[in-house]
NUPA-309081 format. One line per 3 residues: number of its first residue (from 1); their letters; for each residue x, y, z of N, C-alpha, C, CB. Coordinates in steps of 0.02 Angstrom, whole numbers, m for minus. Glycine has a CB too. Example, Ala and Ser with C-alpha at 12.3 -4.5 7.8 and 13.67 -1.06 7.14 Angstrom:
2
1) AS) 660,m284,390,615,m225,390,660,m165,390,565,m224,452 | 642,m112,354,684,m53,357,645,2,394,704,m30,286
***
This chain:
101
1) MNH) m292,3954,m1560,m257,3895,m1583,m307,3839,m1595,m203,3872,m1532 | m286,3791,m1630,m328,3734,m1647,m346,3695,m1583,m293,3687,m1698 | m410,3678,m1576,m432,3642,m1516,m446,3569,m1531,m493,3675,m1486
4) EFE) m417,3544,m1584,m424,3474,m1603,m362,3436,m1578,m433,3466,m1679 | m369,3370,m1579,m311,3328,m1563,m266,3325,m1625,m333,3256,m1541 | m201,3328,m1613,m152,3324,m1667,m100,3271,m1649,m118,3393,m1679
7) LVL) m66,3246,m1698,m20,3190,m1691,41,3206,m1648,2,3167,m1758 | 59,3159,m1605,122,3161,m1568,172,3122,m1611,115,3130,m1494 | 225,3156,m1632,272,3126,m1679,325,3083,m1645,306,3180,m1718
10) DVA) 344,3103,m1583,396,3066,m1547,388,3077,m1473,467,3087,m1571 | 397,3025,m1434,397,3031,m1361,467,3011,m1339,341,2986,m1327 | 504,3060,m1312,572,3048,m1290,576,3030,m1216,615,3109,m1303
13) EYC) 524,3050,m1178,523,3036,m1107,451,3022,m1087,552,3096,m1065 | 442,2968,m1048,375,2947,m1027,377,2927,m954,348,2889,m1072 | 335,2958,m912,330,2940,m842,258,2957,m821,383,2979,m798
16) DGP) 216,2906,m816,144,2916,m803,112,2959,m857,134,2948,m735 | 140,2958,m916,115,2997,m973,174,3028,m1009,65,3051,m950 | 162,3054,m1070,217,3086,m1107,243,3146,m1069,192,3107,m1177
19) RAG) 309,3153,m1066,341,3208,m1030,383,3251,m1077,385,3182,m974 | 409,3222,m1131,449,3259,m1178,445,3225,m1246,523,3264,m1154 | 451,3265,m1298,449,3238,m1365,435,3292,m1416,397,3183,m1370
22) VAL) 404,3270,m1471,386,3316,m1526,314,3301,m1545,434,3308,m1587 | 274,3354,m1551,204,3347,m1570,184,3406,m1614,159,3343,m1506 | 130,3395,m1650,104,3449,m1692,60,3496,m1652,65,3420,m1751
25) LQG) 64,3560,m1668,19,3612,m1642,1,3654,m1702,52,3655,m1584 | m61,3652,m1722,m85,3685,m1783,m44,3663,m1844,m81,3762,m1776 | m27,3598,m1845,8,3569,m1901,83,3582,m1903,m21,3595,m1963
28) VPY) 109,3617,m1853,180,3635,m1850,212,3593,m1794,190,3712,m1837 | 271,3563,m1807,303,3523,m1755,335,3566,m1700,357,3478,m1785 | 321,3547,m1638,349,3581,m1579,380,3529,m1533,293,3620,m1541
31) HFR) 437,3548,m1503,464,3508,m1448,420,3523,m1388,541,3525,m1435 | 403,3471,m1350,367,3483,m1288,405,3452,m1230,295,3455,m1291 | 402,3485,m1172,435,3460,m1112,393,3480,m1052,508,3487,m1106
34) SRM) 377,3432,m1011,339,3445,m950,383,3480,m900,310,3380,m921 | 353,3527,m864,389,3559,m809,386,3514,m747,359,3628,m793 | 352,3457,m752,348,3406,m700,318,3433,m635,417,3378,m686
37) LDI) 272,3481,m640,239,3508,m581,199,3455,m545,195,3566,m599 | 173,3407,m583,132,3355,m553,172,3310,m507,99,3313,m606 | 238,3306,m517,280,3263,m476,311,3304,m419,334,3230,m518
40) YEC) 336,3363,m435,374,3401,m386,334,3453,m347,430,3435,m420 | 278,3475,m372,240,3528,m338,167,3509,m330,245,3592,m377 | 151,3446,m328,82,3424,m326,54,3430,m255,76,3351,m350
43) HGD) m3,3462,m251,m38,3467,m188,m112,3450,m197,m30,3537,m158 | m128,3414,m249,m198,3398,m263,m204,3363,m329,m241,3461,m263 | m247,3388,m372,m261,3358,m437,m203,3374,m485,m328,3385,m465
46) FES) m156,3327,m492,m97,3341,m533,m115,3351,m607,m48,3284,m527 | m169,3322,m631,m187,3331,m701,m198,3405,m718,m251,3291,m717 | m222,3444,m670,m239,3513,m685,m180,3561,m676,m295,3536,m641
49) VDV) m124,3538,m648,m68,3583,m638,m8,3567,m683,m46,3580,m566 | m9,3512,m720,48,3496,m763,52,3548,m819,41,3424,m792 | 110,3576,m828,122,3627,m879,177,3604,m925,140,3696,m846
52) FEL) 166,3613,m989,216,3595,m1040,244,3658,m1072,185,3549,m1093 | 308,3657,m1086,340,3709,m1126,344,3684,m1197,412,3728,m1098 | 321,3725,m1244,321,3708,m1315,367,3756,m1352,249,3709,m1345
55) TKV) 415,3729,m1389,458,3770,m1431,456,3742,m1502,531,3772,m1404 | 448,3786,m1549,444,3766,m1619,509,3733,m1640,428,3827,m1665 | 504,3677,m1675,563,3642,m1700,601,3690,m1746,544,3576,m1736
58) GAP) 664,3699,m1733,706,3743,m1775,706,3815,m1754,685,3738,m1845 | 667,3834,m1702,664,3903,m1679,729,3921,m1643,604,3914,m1632 | 749,3984,m1646,810,4004,m1608,799,3994,m1533,828,4077,m1623
61) SSE) 853,3979,m1498,848,3965,m1426,826,4027,m1387,915,3941,m1400 | 831,4086,m1416,810,4147,m1382,734,4156,m1383,843,4207,m1414 | 699,4118,m1425,626,4124,m1429,594,4093,m1368,599,4090,m1494
64) PPL) 552,4131,m1332,522,4103,m1271,472,4047,m1288,487,4158,m1231 | 468,3996,m1245,421,3941,m1258,349,3962,m1244,439,3879,m1215 | 303,3927,m1277,233,3932,m1260,221,3889,m1199,186,3912,m1319
67) LAH) 175,3907,m1157,156,3865,m1100,86,3839,m1112,160,3906,m1033 | 77,3773,m1098,13,3742,m1114,m2,3682,m1069,11,3721,m1187 | m65,3667,m1063,m88,3604,m1035,m97,3557,m1094,m155,3612,m992
70) AEF) m95,3492,m1082,m105,3444,m1136,m149,3387,m1112,m38,3416,m1161 | m188,3362,m1158,m226,3301,m1148,m203,3253,m1203,m305,3314,m1151 | m180,3194,m1183,m156,3145,m1230,m206,3088,m1236,m87,3118,m1209
73) QVV) m210,3060,m1296,m252,3000,m1306,m221,2957,m1360,m325,3020,m1324 | m239,2894,m1360,m217,2847,m1412,m257,2861,m1475,m224,2773,m1389 | m223,2860,m1532,m257,2870,m1596,m304,2812,m1608,m206,2877,m1654
76) EGA) m367,2829,m1617,m418,2777,m1628,m404,2739,m1692,m489,2809,m1631 | m406,2673,m1686,m395,2630,m1744,m322,2616,m1760,m426,2660,m1803 | m276,2645,m1722,m205,2632,m1734,m189,2561,m1714,m160,2683,m1696
79) PVP) m146,2527,m1752,m129,2458,m1734,m92,2455,m1667,m86,2426,m1789 | m100,2400,m1632,m65,2389,m1569,8,2374,m1586,m98,2331,m1527 | 55,2412,m1557,126,2401,m1572,154,2341,m1534,167,2464,m1556
82) PVG) 215,2321,m1552,248,2266,m1514,256,2285,m1441,316,2250,m1546 | 264,2236,m1399,274,2246,m1328,335,2292,m1318,284,2179,m1290 | 328,2341,m1273,382,2387,m1257,380,2451,m1297,446,2353,m1268
85) QLR) 335,2456,m1345,329,2518,m1384,263,2552,m1368,335,2503,m1460 | 263,2618,m1371,202,2657,m1358,154,2653,m1416,219,2730,m1343 | 91,2657,m1400,41,2663,m1454,46,2733,m1483,m31,2648,m1427
88) VLE) 19,2741,m1542,20,2807,m1575,m25,2854,m1536,m3,2801,m1650 | 2,2912,m1517,m34,2960,m1476,m49,3023,m1514,6,2976,m1414 | m99,3059,m1488,m113,3126,m1512,m126,3170,m1451,m174,3127,m1561
91) AHW) m118,3235,m1461,m123,3282,m1405,m171,3339,m1422,m54,3310,m1387 | m205,3361,m1371,m246,3422,m1374,m211,3472,m1330,m322,3410,m1352 | m186,3526,m1360,m148,3577,m1323,m194,3635,m1306,m88,3602,m1364
94) RVF) m192,3657,m1244,m227,3717,m1222,m174,3767,m1200,m278,3702,m1163 | m157,3813,m1245,m104,3861,m1233,m128,3916,m1186,m79,3891,m1301 | m88,3934,m1137,m106,3987,m1090,m116,4052,m1128,m51,3995,m1035
97) GEG) m166,4089,m1106,m180,4154,m1137,m227,4150,m1195,m117,4185,m1159 | m250,4089,m1212,m297,4080,m1267,m360,4046,m1241,m265,4039,m1323 | m415,4078,m1249,m479,4049,m1227,m484,4043,m1152,m488,3981,m1258
100) GV) m448,4086,m1115,m455,4086,m1043,m413,4035,m1006,m525,4076,m1025 | m368,3999,m1041,m326,3950,m1008,m273,3985,m969,m295,3900,m1058
***
């Protein structure tokens, strides 16, 4: 999979970072949702245990989700939004089973 940062299109839930929304993975939009392991099962470095489920937008509900770690960052040069709105984000997805993740 692509190891570059790609645009986060929507953040529907945010708690110490994006938890749910829609983001690109290899140019294709995916719904992402944190399994919230960092909150409910944390016993150390929560950054390394947070797992996201990724499902392709429009995929049948029977299709199993991809599991991935994510690194989020603010898009460099993006304008500062009004108070109360998130800055434009992008994500680097590391899908389990690819490259030793």
